[in-house]
VMD Tcl script that draws the C-alpha trace (Angstrom):
set ca {
  {101.41 98.70 98.24}
  {103.28 100.24 101.22}
  {106.88 99.15 100.94}
  {109.55 98.27 103.43}
  {113.21 98.79 102.61}
  {114.80 95.63 101.34}
  {117.36 94.32 98.91}
  {116.80 91.25 96.83}
  {115.26 88.66 99.19}
  {115.82 84.98 99.73}
  {113.07 82.66 100.92}
  {114.11 79.00 101.40}
  {112.00 75.88 101.70}
  {112.59 74.02 105.00}
  {114.22 70.62 104.55}
  {113.23 67.52 106.45}
  {116.90 66.57 107.05}
  {119.58 68.77 108.62}
  {121.75 70.53 106.07}
  {125.29 69.36 105.62}
  {128.12 71.80 106.18}
  {128.50 72.27 102.46}
  {124.81 73.07 101.97}
  {124.87 75.46 104.91}
  {127.78 77.33 103.33}
  {125.92 77.40 100.02}
  {122.83 78.87 101.72}
  {124.96 81.53 103.39}
  {126.59 82.50 100.11}
  {123.19 82.78 98.40}
  {121.89 85.02 101.16}
  {124.96 87.22 100.92}
  {124.40 87.53 97.18}
  {120.87 88.83 97.75}
  {118.90 86.18 95.88}
  {116.78 83.23 96.84}
  {116.98 79.68 95.67}
  {114.80 76.57 95.84}
  {116.00 73.37 94.25}
  {114.07 70.43 92.88}
  {113.20 67.27 94.75}
  {116.79 66.00 94.83}
  {117.49 68.84 97.25}
  {120.32 70.41 95.27}
  {121.01 72.05 91.96}
  {122.07 68.93 90.07}
  {123.33 69.23 86.53}
  {121.15 67.90 83.76}
  {122.69 64.90 82.04}
  {121.23 66.18 78.78}
  {122.22 69.83 78.90}
  {125.17 69.71 81.29}
  {123.83 72.57 83.38}
  {121.07 73.49 85.80}
  {117.82 74.76 84.33}
  {117.27 77.99 86.23}
  {113.85 79.56 86.80}
  {113.65 83.10 88.21}
  {110.64 84.68 89.91}
  {111.13 88.45 89.56}
  {109.24 90.92 91.74}
  {109.63 94.68 92.09}
  {108.87 94.40 95.83}
  {109.93 92.10 98.70}
  {108.13 88.81 99.25}
  {107.39 90.03 102.78}
  {105.57 93.15 101.62}
  {102.22 91.72 102.71}
  {100.65 88.38 103.58}
  {99.44 87.92 100.00}
  {102.80 88.62 98.38}
  {104.52 86.30 100.85}
  {102.06 83.57 99.87}
  {102.90 84.03 96.17}
  {106.54 83.35 97.02}
  {105.64 80.46 99.32}
  {103.52 78.83 96.61}
  {106.29 79.20 94.04}
  {108.80 77.60 96.39}
  {106.40 74.78 97.21}
  {106.07 73.93 93.53}
  {109.83 74.24 92.97}
  {110.49 71.66 95.68}
  {108.73 69.03 93.55}
  {110.62 69.72 90.32}
  {113.31 67.38 88.99}
  {116.71 67.94 90.57}
  {118.19 69.71 87.55}
  {115.70 72.59 87.95}
  {116.19 75.43 90.40}
  {114.06 78.44 91.34}
  {115.53 81.76 92.47}
  {113.48 84.72 93.69}
  {114.76 88.18 92.79}
  {112.97 91.06 94.50}
  {113.33 94.82 94.56}
  {112.37 97.48 97.08}
  {109.88 99.77 95.33}
  {106.99 98.50 93.21}
  {106.67 101.82 91.35}
  {110.36 102.13 90.34}
  {110.39 100.74 86.81}
  {114.01 101.73 86.21}
  {115.16 99.67 89.18}
  {112.93 96.72 88.31}
  {114.05 96.67 84.68}
  {117.65 96.76 85.90}
  {116.89 93.78 88.16}
  {115.42 91.93 85.19}
  {118.42 92.77 83.02}
  {120.75 91.44 85.72}
  {118.62 88.30 85.89}
  {119.05 87.75 82.14}
  {122.81 87.66 82.67}
  {122.30 84.48 84.71}
  {120.97 82.81 81.52}
  {117.78 81.40 83.04}
  {115.65 78.94 81.15}
  {112.53 80.85 82.15}
  {111.25 83.94 83.96}
  {108.12 84.45 86.07}
  {107.45 88.20 86.26}
  {104.93 90.34 88.16}
  {104.85 93.35 85.79}
  {104.59 96.85 87.24}
  {102.53 98.16 84.33}
  {101.08 96.98 81.01}
  {104.21 97.85 79.01}
  {106.78 98.93 81.59}
  {108.79 95.69 81.37}
  {108.06 94.83 77.73}
  {111.42 95.96 76.22}
  {113.55 93.95 78.64}
  {111.21 90.95 78.47}
  {111.51 90.96 74.69}
  {115.29 90.85 75.14}
  {114.67 87.69 77.13}
  {112.55 86.36 74.28}
  {115.37 87.05 71.82}
  {117.67 85.01 74.07}
  {115.27 82.04 73.99}
  {114.07 82.52 77.59}
  {110.47 81.49 78.28}
  {108.19 84.04 80.00}
  {105.25 83.61 82.38}
  {103.57 86.67 83.90}
  {101.52 86.72 87.09}
  {98.86 88.99 88.62}
  {99.24 91.95 86.26}
  {99.28 91.62 82.48}
  {102.02 92.79 80.13}
  {101.41 93.79 76.52}
  {103.65 93.26 73.52}
  {105.78 90.45 74.94}
  {106.62 88.33 71.91}
  {107.21 85.02 73.70}
  {104.71 85.18 76.57}
  {103.67 81.61 77.33}
  {100.87 82.19 79.83}
  {99.42 84.75 82.24}
  {98.60 83.34 85.70}
  {96.30 85.39 87.88}
  {93.09 85.38 89.85}
  {90.16 86.55 87.76}
  {90.40 90.15 88.92}
  {87.07 91.16 87.40}
  {85.34 88.29 89.21}
  {87.15 89.19 92.44}
  {85.81 92.76 92.31}
  {82.36 91.50 91.41}
  {82.36 89.09 94.37}
  {82.27 91.89 96.95}
  {79.79 93.80 94.79}
  {77.49 90.78 95.01}
  {77.92 90.78 98.78}
  {76.91 94.45 98.91}
  {73.83 93.85 96.79}
  {72.81 91.04 99.14}
  {73.42 93.30 102.17}
  {72.06 96.66 100.96}
  {73.36 99.82 102.63}
  {71.31 102.89 103.57}
  {71.63 104.53 100.14}
  {72.72 103.45 96.68}
  {75.58 105.96 96.56}
  {78.93 104.15 96.69}
  {82.58 105.11 96.24}
  {85.82 103.49 95.10}
  {89.36 103.92 96.42}
  {92.08 102.75 94.04}
  {95.50 103.32 92.48}
  {96.09 105.61 89.48}
  {94.34 104.06 86.46}
  {96.78 102.21 84.22}
  {99.33 101.54 86.96}
  {98.25 97.92 87.46}
  {95.92 96.24 84.98}
  {94.78 93.81 87.67}
  {93.71 96.68 89.94}
  {91.82 98.29 87.08}
  {90.06 94.96 86.48}
  {89.08 94.69 90.14}
  {87.53 98.13 89.96}
  {85.75 97.25 86.72}
  {84.29 94.08 88.22}
  {82.93 95.97 91.22}
  {81.71 99.00 89.30}
  {79.98 97.11 86.50}
  {78.17 94.84 88.94}
  {76.88 97.52 91.32}
  {75.85 99.84 88.51}
  {73.90 97.02 86.87}
  {72.06 96.65 90.18}
  {71.10 100.35 90.26}
  {73.89 101.71 92.48}
  {75.65 105.00 91.74}
  {79.45 105.35 91.92}
  {79.48 108.98 93.02}
  {83.21 109.36 93.74}
  {86.58 107.71 93.18}
  {89.58 108.49 95.38}
  {93.04 107.83 93.92}
  {95.91 107.06 96.27}
  {99.55 106.02 96.20}
  {98.64 103.36 98.79}
  {100.42 104.98 101.73}
  {98.26 105.08 104.85}
  {98.50 108.85 105.17}
  {97.60 109.53 101.54}
  {94.70 107.05 101.55}
  {93.32 108.32 104.85}
  {93.47 111.91 103.60}
  {91.86 111.17 100.22}
  {89.05 109.11 101.75}
  {88.35 111.74 104.42}
  {88.11 114.46 101.77}
  {85.90 112.26 99.59}
  {83.47 111.54 102.43}
  {83.28 115.24 103.31}
  {82.44 116.13 99.71}
  {79.92 113.28 99.32}
  {78.12 112.66 102.63}
  {75.51 110.44 100.94}
  {78.07 107.65 100.37}
  {76.98 104.51 102.19}
  {79.60 102.00 100.97}
  {83.28 102.28 100.02}
  {85.18 99.69 97.96}
  {88.96 99.55 98.39}
  {90.74 97.89 95.46}
  {93.34 96.04 97.55}
  {94.32 95.26 101.12}
  {96.81 98.10 101.76}
  {94.30 100.63 100.44}
  {91.66 99.03 102.66}
  {93.85 99.65 105.71}
  {94.02 103.38 104.99}
  {90.30 103.51 104.25}
  {89.62 101.77 107.57}
  {91.51 104.49 109.39}
  {89.49 107.20 107.67}
  {86.15 105.46 108.40}
  {86.97 104.22 111.90}
  {84.35 106.44 113.52}
  {81.74 106.07 110.79}
  {80.12 102.65 111.11}
  {77.15 103.74 109.00}
  {79.33 103.23 105.90}
  {79.93 99.65 104.73}
  {83.59 99.13 103.98}
  {84.49 96.53 101.34}
  {88.03 95.40 100.57}
  {90.08 92.65 98.90}
  {93.13 90.48 99.65}
  {92.04 89.07 103.00}
  {94.79 89.11 105.63}
  {94.53 87.54 109.11}
  {95.04 91.04 110.53}
  {91.60 91.90 109.08}
  {89.84 89.51 111.48}
  {89.45 91.97 114.41}
  {88.12 94.63 112.03}
  {85.55 92.19 110.62}
  {84.55 91.08 114.11}
  {84.00 94.69 115.20}
  {82.09 95.65 112.06}
  {84.72 98.12 110.93}
  {85.21 95.98 107.82}
  {82.01 94.63 106.29}
  {83.36 92.18 103.71}
  {86.69 91.23 102.14}
  {87.18 89.31 98.89}
  {89.65 86.47 99.37}
  {91.79 84.99 96.63}
  {94.51 82.32 96.80}
  {97.97 83.83 96.17}
  {99.69 80.59 97.28}
  {98.05 78.77 94.38}
  {98.98 81.63 92.05}
  {102.70 81.24 92.81}
  {102.42 77.48 92.62}
  {100.62 77.53 89.26}
  {103.19 79.94 87.82}
  {106.06 77.54 88.52}
  {104.11 74.48 87.37}
  {103.16 76.12 84.07}
  {106.65 77.45 83.40}
  {107.97 73.92 83.94}
  {105.42 72.59 81.42}
  {106.55 75.22 78.90}
  {110.18 74.23 79.41}
  {109.09 70.64 78.71}
  {107.58 71.85 75.40}
  {104.06 71.20 76.69}
  {101.35 73.55 75.46}
  {99.70 75.60 78.23}
  {96.65 77.91 78.10}
  {97.27 81.58 77.33}
  {95.51 82.47 80.60}
  {95.47 80.37 83.78}
  {93.18 81.49 86.60}
  {94.19 80.87 90.20}
  {91.20 80.09 92.42}
  {89.05 82.61 94.29}
  {88.32 81.36 97.80}
  {85.39 83.30 99.28}
  {84.07 86.59 100.55}
  {84.85 86.92 104.26}
  {82.36 88.67 106.55}
  {81.13 88.40 110.13}
  {79.25 85.18 109.37}
  {82.27 83.10 108.32}
  {85.37 84.84 109.65}
  {85.97 82.06 112.19}
  {85.19 79.13 109.90}
  {87.43 79.91 106.93}
  {89.05 76.95 105.21}
  {92.79 77.05 104.63}
  {93.48 78.25 101.04}
  {93.91 75.19 98.86}
  {96.88 74.37 96.70}
  {96.39 74.18 92.94}
  {95.58 70.94 91.20}
}
mol new
graphics top color blue
foreach p $ca { graphics top sphere $p radius 0.5 }
foreach p [lrange $ca 0 end-1] q [lrange $ca 1 end] { graphics top cylinder $p $q radius 0.2 }
display resetview
């Protein structure tokens, strides 16, 4: 994920009524503190008559909400769900600046624990990178929900909310099989294995499906997701393997770098994930062949809804899948439905 410099970010839900002076001052103080806040349906952080204090939920990310359209939608979905919670519940979004900096993210999580939240929603950086600090949260009685990327060894994990990453990768593989390229030699562009379990699952879904259909994965390029690095790795891969007729990029930012490398090579079908409106011109021109589309808004929304259920002592499934929307190609790029909210 290419990152833009940012401190902890605040995203607020628009209110139907103008804010009072007091609420405006509260919003300003929250922004100055570098954290975001969304209250329940009473519009403010009311105190619970039972506990005497606000029940705080924190969504913790190692990157800014505005990193990409998909990450922004995760935050938007979480805030949408938070707006419907009882007034003694409040959601804050804590975000870092660098998705690969585990030291900084663990420090952000540790600081979040000092706010004594009732529950945490966490997008882990790696399978075990946040486990020690999350287990400290467990010891303090804090409920944990993870999203998008799994975490191992968390002793109080309530549920894992994510799109079915294997199915997402397989969805574009199915598109390729239905639209066969010139040869059956294909390639994959991805992050270092083990960095994100969800990315590894996307690759698995694509690879298993195409290989079962008789395709050969002849090369895999590994990138740090910067445009320059991805462009360079893909260019070198194509030079070494000129028989490649389709390239699968494991996420949207990687797809952007791959597009730059393949801009003058329309004989190669380019497949990507995490559809962004900025992909539309590339799909129209044929630069991008197909993009798997998930629903990050519903993912953020489901995370908050399920954490609320846990805090109400309601049993939730160990895994909750957010919906997959469609594969976008030239045939449907102008007729896409708006991603739906969760049920």
